[in-house]
N, C-alpha and C positions, 0 to 999 in steps of 0.2 A: 437563372436556375433558381428554383425555389428551395427553401431549407429542406423540405421533404426529400427532394431529389438528390441532395448531397450525401445521403446515407446509403449504406449497402442494401439494407432491408427497410421496408416501410415500417413505421412505428405501430400502426394498427388503428383501431377505431373502438371507442367505448360504445357498446351496443345500446345501452340505456340513454345515453346523452347525444349520441351521434356526433361526437367531437373527435377530432383527430388527436392522437397522442404522439408527441414528438419523441423521436428516437433519442437515445443517450449520446451525448458527445463524449468521446473517450480520451481527450487530450489533457485531462486534468493534471496528471503527474508527469507530463512531457519533460524529458531531460533529467529527471531525478534518478538517482542510483540507490537502490535498496538492498538490504540483506534481510532475509526472512529466516528466523531461527526458532527452533523448539526442540523438544525431545525427539530423538531419531524415530522412535516408534509411533509418534503422533502424526496424524494426517495433516496437521496445521500447515506445514511448509507447502506441500503439494496442492492444498486448497487455495492458498493465497498468492502463490507465484503467478498463476494465470490471470488473477484479478488485477494485479499490479501491471503486468505486461499489457493487458487489454486497455488499461488507463494510460498507455504510452510511456510507462517507465522506461528510462534508457537502458537500465540493466537491473537484474534481480539475481542476487547471489543466494545460494542455499546454505543454511546451517552455520557457516563460519564467516566472520568478518575477513576481508582480504588483507593479505600482506604481500609485499613484493619479495622477489628473491633475495634482495639485499637486506630484508628484514624490516624496512621502513613501511609504514602503513599506507595503503592505497586508500583513495577517497570513497566514502559511502555517505549519502545524505541522511539516511534514516534506517534504523533497525526496527523491523516490525516483528514483534514476538508476544509471548504470553508468559504465564507463571512457570512454564516448563523450560524456560530459556536456560541453557547451560551456563553455569556461573562464570566460566572463562570468557564466553562471548559477551555476557552482560558486563563484567569488569573491564573488558577491552573497550566496549562502547562508552562506558563512563570515563575511562581514562582518556579516550580520544574525543570526548565531548560530542559524541554522535547522539542525536535525539533518539530515544527509545520509546516506541508507542505501541498501543494495542491496535487490533483490527478496527476498533471503533473509530479511531482517527481516520483510517482509510475509508471506511464506510461514509463517514460524515463529510469528508473532503469530496468524495464522489457525488454525494447528494447535493452539496452546496455548489459544486462546479468549480471549486478553487482549493488550493492547498491551505488548510487551516493552520493556525499556530498550534504547535505541538502541545502546548500547555493550556489550551483554551477551555478544556473541560477535564474534570477529574477522571472520567472514563477513558480518556486518551492515554493514561498511564498504562504501561504494559501489565502491571499487577493489579489493576482496578478490579474490585469485586463486581460481579454481574448485578 
């Protein structure tokens, strides 16, 4: 089976160069658990949850970091957020030592095809200026 046949849809063709374009492999974030948080009125969460799920994230929680009924913290690998992150969510992530990143980290990890270090670039910080 060729690489091309392993995808649901064919990648396409560059008209000018007549070269095949490979489709995107979506398993970059496989097995990782995420929380995506921002201001409730922001479209941020509903924009980024499908992206993470498409990249094979194991789970994506919206708005708040999880806690169990007993009050102990449940496990999340990464908090994806922006400058509108609620203070209580951010403080909980810091206290629990959960990496807090911007969407730039997600984008660059997808481009590179691997999970990048959370601190590999200043723009990976959740509050990085554009």
